[in-house]
Each structure stands twice: as structure tokens, then as C-alpha cells.
C-alpha positions as CSV (number, residue, x, y, z in Angstrom):
1,X,88.0,75.9,129.7
2,X,85.0,78.3,129.6
3,X,87.4,81.3,129.5
4,X,89.3,79.7,126.5
5,X,86.0,79.0,124.7
6,X,84.7,82.6,125.3
7,X,88.0,84.1,124.2
8,X,88.0,81.9,121.1
9,X,84.4,82.9,120.2
10,X,85.3,86.6,120.8
11,X,88.4,86.3,118.5
12,X,86.3,84.6,115.8
13,X,83.7,87.3,115.9
14,X,86.4,90.0,115.8
15,X,88.1,88.3,112.8
16,X,84.8,88.0,111.0
17,X,84.1,91.7,111.5
18,X,87.6,92.6,110.3
19,X,87.3,90.4,107.2
20,X,83.8,91.7,106.3
21,X,84.0,93.3,102.9
22,X,81.7,96.3,102.4
23,X,80.0,95.2,99.2
24,X,76.6,96.9,99.3
25,X,75.9,100.5,98.8
26,X,77.0,102.9,100.1
27,X,80.5,101.4,100.0
28,X,83.0,103.1,102.3
29,X,86.6,101.9,102.3
30,X,89.1,103.9,104.4
31,X,91.7,101.1,104.5
32,X,91.8,101.2,108.3
33,X,93.0,97.6,108.3
34,X,95.0,95.6,105.8
35,X,92.6,94.7,103.0
36,X,95.1,92.9,100.8
37,X,93.9,89.4,100.1
38,X,90.8,90.1,102.3
39,X,88.6,92.4,100.3
40,X,91.1,93.3,97.6
41,X,93.4,91.0,95.5
42,X,96.6,92.1,93.9
43,X,98.3,91.1,90.6
44,X,101.9,91.7,89.8
45,X,101.5,91.9,86.0
46,X,105.1,92.9,85.4
47,X,106.5,90.1,87.5
48,X,109.1,92.1,89.5
49,X,107.7,90.9,92.9
50,X,106.7,94.4,93.9
51,X,103.0,95.2,94.1
52,X,100.3,97.2,95.9
53,X,100.7,97.1,99.6
54,X,98.7,98.4,102.6
55,X,100.6,101.1,104.4
56,X,100.2,103.1,107.6
57,X,102.1,106.4,107.9
58,X,103.3,107.6,111.3
59,X,101.5,110.5,112.9
60,X,104.4,112.7,111.9
61,X,103.5,112.1,108.3
62,X,99.8,112.4,108.8
63,X,98.8,109.0,110.1
64,X,97.2,108.0,106.8
65,X,96.3,104.4,106.1
66,X,96.4,103.7,102.4
67,X,97.0,101.3,99.6
68,X,100.3,102.2,97.9
69,X,102.3,101.1,94.9
70,X,106.0,102.2,94.4
71,X,107.9,103.3,91.3
72,X,111.4,104.3,92.6
73,X,113.3,101.9,90.4
74,X,114.0,102.1,86.8
75,X,111.6,99.2,86.3
76,X,108.1,100.4,85.1
77,X,105.5,98.9,87.4
78,X,102.3,97.2,86.2
79,X,100.6,96.6,89.4
80,X,96.9,95.8,89.8
81,X,94.6,95.8,92.9
82,X,91.1,94.4,92.3
83,X,88.1,94.6,94.6
84,X,85.8,91.7,95.5
85,X,82.4,91.8,93.9
86,X,80.2,94.8,94.7
87,X,76.5,94.3,94.5
88,X,74.6,96.7,92.3
89,X,71.8,94.2,91.4
90,X,69.1,96.2,93.2
91,X,69.8,99.3,91.1
92,X,68.6,100.1,87.6
93,X,68.9,102.6,84.8
94,X,68.2,106.1,85.9
95,X,70.1,105.8,89.2
96,X,73.3,107.7,89.4
97,X,76.1,105.6,90.9
98,X,79.5,107.3,91.5
99,X,82.8,105.8,92.5
100,X,85.0,108.3,94.3
101,X,88.5,108.1,95.8
102,X,91.4,110.2,97.1
103,X,94.8,109.9,95.3
104,X,98.2,111.5,95.6
105,X,101.8,111.1,94.4
106,X,103.4,110.5,97.8
107,X,106.3,112.9,97.3
108,X,105.5,116.3,95.9
109,X,108.8,116.4,93.9
110,X,108.3,112.9,92.4
111,X,104.6,112.8,91.9
112,X,104.3,112.1,88.2
113,X,102.6,108.8,88.9
114,X,100.3,107.3,86.2
115,X,97.3,105.1,87.1
116,X,94.1,103.9,85.7
117,X,90.9,103.1,87.5
118,X,88.4,100.7,86.0
119,X,84.9,99.3,86.7
120,X,83.9,96.1,85.0
121,X,81.6,93.0,85.2
122,X,84.5,90.6,85.5
123,X,87.6,90.6,87.7
124,X,90.2,89.6,85.1
125,X,92.6,92.2,83.8
126,X,91.2,91.6,80.3
127,X,87.7,92.5,81.6
128,X,89.0,95.8,82.9
129,X,91.0,96.7,79.9
130,X,88.0,96.1,77.6
131,X,85.6,98.0,79.8
132,X,84.3,101.3,78.6
133,X,84.3,102.6,82.2
134,X,87.9,103.6,82.9
135,X,90.0,106.7,83.6
136,X,93.7,107.3,83.3
137,X,95.7,110.2,84.6
138,X,98.9,111.5,86.2
139,X,98.5,112.3,89.9
140,X,100.5,115.6,89.7
141,X,98.5,116.8,86.7
142,X,95.2,116.7,88.7
143,X,96.6,118.4,91.8
144,X,97.9,115.4,93.7
145,X,101.5,116.3,94.0
146,X,102.1,115.3,97.6
147,X,98.5,116.1,98.7
148,X,95.3,114.0,98.4
149,X,92.8,115.1,95.8
150,X,89.3,113.6,95.4
151,X,88.5,112.0,92.0
152,X,85.4,110.3,90.8
153,X,84.0,108.4,87.9
154,X,80.4,107.5,86.9
155,X,79.7,103.8,86.9
156,X,75.9,104.0,86.5
157,X,76.0,102.0,83.3
158,X,76.8,98.9,85.3
159,X,73.7,99.1,87.5
160,X,71.8,95.8,87.8
161,X,75.0,93.8,88.1
162,X,77.7,92.6,90.4
163,X,80.8,94.7,89.5
164,X,84.5,94.9,90.3
165,X,86.8,97.9,90.7
166,X,90.5,97.9,89.9
167,X,93.3,100.4,90.2
168,X,96.4,99.9,88.0
169,X,99.7,101.6,88.6
170,X,101.7,101.7,85.3
171,X,103.5,103.7,82.7
172,X,105.6,105.3,85.5
173,X,109.4,105.2,86.2
174,X,111.7,106.7,88.8
175,X,109.1,108.5,90.8
176,X,108.1,107.6,94.4
177,X,104.7,106.0,95.2
178,X,101.0,106.4,94.5
179,X,98.6,106.4,97.5
180,X,94.9,105.6,97.3
181,X,92.6,106.4,100.3
182,X,88.9,106.9,101.2
183,X,87.2,105.0,98.4
184,X,83.4,105.2,98.2
185,X,80.6,104.1,96.0
186,X,77.3,106.0,96.4
187,X,74.1,106.5,94.6
188,X,71.1,108.9,94.4
189,X,67.9,108.0,92.6
190,X,67.2,110.2,89.5
191,X,63.5,110.8,89.0
192,X,60.5,113.0,89.8
193,X,60.6,112.0,93.5
194,X,63.9,113.8,93.8
195,X,62.0,117.1,93.8
196,X,60.6,116.2,97.2
197,X,63.7,114.6,98.7
198,X,66.6,116.0,100.6
199,X,70.1,115.1,99.4
200,X,71.9,114.5,102.7
201,X,75.6,115.4,102.7
202,X,77.8,114.0,105.4
203,X,81.5,114.3,106.3
204,X,83.5,112.7,109.1
205,X,86.2,115.0,110.4
206,X,89.0,112.7,111.6
207,X,90.8,115.4,113.5
208,X,87.9,116.6,115.6
209,X,86.0,113.3,115.7
210,X,82.9,115.0,114.4
211,X,80.2,113.8,112.0
212,X,78.9,116.7,110.0
213,X,75.4,116.3,108.5
214,X,73.9,118.8,106.1
215,X,70.3,118.8,104.8
216,X,70.2,121.5,102.0
217,X,66.4,121.7,101.8
218,X,64.6,120.8,105.0
219,X,65.8,120.7,108.6
220,X,66.4,117.5,110.6
221,X,63.7,116.3,113.0
222,X,65.7,113.5,114.7
223,X,69.0,111.8,114.2
224,X,69.7,108.3,115.5
225,X,73.0,106.4,115.2
226,X,73.3,102.7,115.4
227,X,76.4,100.4,115.6
228,X,77.0,97.5,113.3
229,X,75.2,95.2,115.7
230,X,72.0,97.3,115.5
231,X,72.3,98.9,118.9
232,X,71.3,102.6,119.1
233,X,74.3,104.5,120.5
234,X,73.2,108.1,119.9
235,X,69.9,110.0,119.6
236,X,69.4,113.7,119.0
237,X,66.4,116.0,118.3
238,X,67.0,118.9,115.9
239,X,65.4,121.7,114.0
240,X,68.5,122.7,112.0
241,X,69.7,122.0,108.5
242,X,73.2,121.4,109.7
243,X,74.3,119.3,112.6
244,X,77.8,118.5,114.0
245,X,77.8,115.4,116.2
246,X,80.8,114.5,118.2
247,X,81.7,110.8,118.2
248,X,84.5,110.8,120.7
249,X,82.5,108.5,123.0
250,X,82.1,105.8,120.3
251,X,84.5,103.1,119.4
252,X,86.0,103.0,115.9
253,X,83.9,101.1,113.5
254,X,81.0,101.1,111.0
255,X,77.8,103.0,111.9
256,X,74.4,103.7,110.5
257,X,72.7,107.1,110.8
258,X,69.0,107.4,110.5
259,X,67.7,110.9,110.0
260,X,64.0,111.8,110.0
261,X,63.1,114.8,107.9
262,X,59.4,115.7,107.5
263,X,58.4,112.2,108.4
264,X,60.7,110.7,105.8
265,X,63.6,108.5,106.8
266,X,67.1,109.0,105.3
267,X,69.9,106.6,106.0
268,X,73.7,106.8,105.6
269,X,76.5,104.5,106.5
270,X,79.8,105.8,107.7
271,X,83.1,104.7,109.3
272,X,84.5,106.3,112.5
273,X,88.3,105.8,112.6
């Protein structure tokens, strides 16, 4: 009986971690698990029973895990995928908040996929369509014909509120599919204090399992990495502006990096996958 109870508790903890939506900044969504109906809701506006799906490509095709919407048929899709609420209430005017994502038309020869990204205060399609914060484009016209390109939009005007993000796949016929990956929402404070603050750039290299950290102005003093439970899993002293930290000994998941630079603490959140 004890084993059953322990297994049940472990399973509930695992499920709660899987279902946890990243709704405070910085938001990092790599779609490592199926987020449909967990952190994102879908709406089949055209009523053809086809909609956004979570999709994992085989290693032969890159191993990407994405959200995708198809357009092979003669029916023009009008498919929406809408985030749960994202908390921007602690931010105010003067803070730069950026939504970024990677997008591609899945097949290079059929990549004329049209989509719109929105940010709004409500989660109804009418809220998004009436929002001033939106961008529409064809994936192939911005370089995404078969390859992922990074796109971004400024959502700073929504600071101080809970907001919603939506992607809409529409105005497209007889192409292939649109893929969205590696969504993030990040901020940097705009003000006089920025003159004395490093802007930490970081990148997780999936192939080499390395976290690359770059401090453009002053070198790192110490780097500490904690798991989602608050346990320190890595510590490193440094005197360099750039550090490459191998994460192969760590399990996949969400981590927090604390970097001390000239007695000032800088924090980033990242996902190892």
C-alpha cells in the first residue's frame, strides 16, 4: 500500500510539473510537451475539424517539437491557438517587453503560409482582432521557407496587465503547414540605471547541450544554477565575459541561473531539453 501511495504522489507531482504554465516573465515555451488544452487553447474558427496540433518530428527531420497548423486542402484554414493569461502586472510604462518566436513554412516548396500574431487584454478572438498589437505575414516572405526564422513584436503597451497571446493561421490554401517553436516573452528595464547594468545574453545549444552566457560589459564573478525545486545543481567561478556551461549531467527541465557581476545579481530562467 505504501508503494502505491508513494507512486501516486510521485505521479501527481510529475503531472503538476508538466501542467505548470510558464506565465511570469521571462516566459520560455519550447513546446517540449503537448501544451494543447494545458497552457494553450485552440479554436477552429472555420469549423472544418482541423486545428492547431502539437507535433514531434523524428530525429531524421530535426527532432523539433512544435505547434503546427496545416493547409494542404483547398479549404482555407482559420485556426487559432490562444495562451493562458500571462502576468505583466508588475511591469509599467518604460519597460521594454518583447514577444519572440520561431516560425517556418514546413516545406520549402509550399511555404506561402499566412499567419497573424496578436497580444491582447482578453482571450476572445474579437479581443485579438481589435487589438492594436498584432502582426501579419507570409512565412516564406520573411525567410521561413522550410527553415525557422526568429520574429518578434513589441508588447510593452500592455505592461501592468494580464495579457493573452494568440497565433492565427488563415488566408492560406494548398500549401503545407506552419510551425511555431521557441516562444519567449522577455523584458529589460529602460531607464538611467541601465547605464550601469549588464544586459546578459544567453542561448541554449540543443545539439551540444551547452548554455552560453555573454556579459557584454563586465565579466562574471560567479554563476549558480538551480533546478525548479530550488536546489543548487551547478556552481562556477569566472572572470570572463563569456562562459559556456555544459549541462549534460542535468535532467531536462526548467532551471534558474544566478550570475553575480560586480556584486550585482542577475537572473535568467531557461529550459534544458
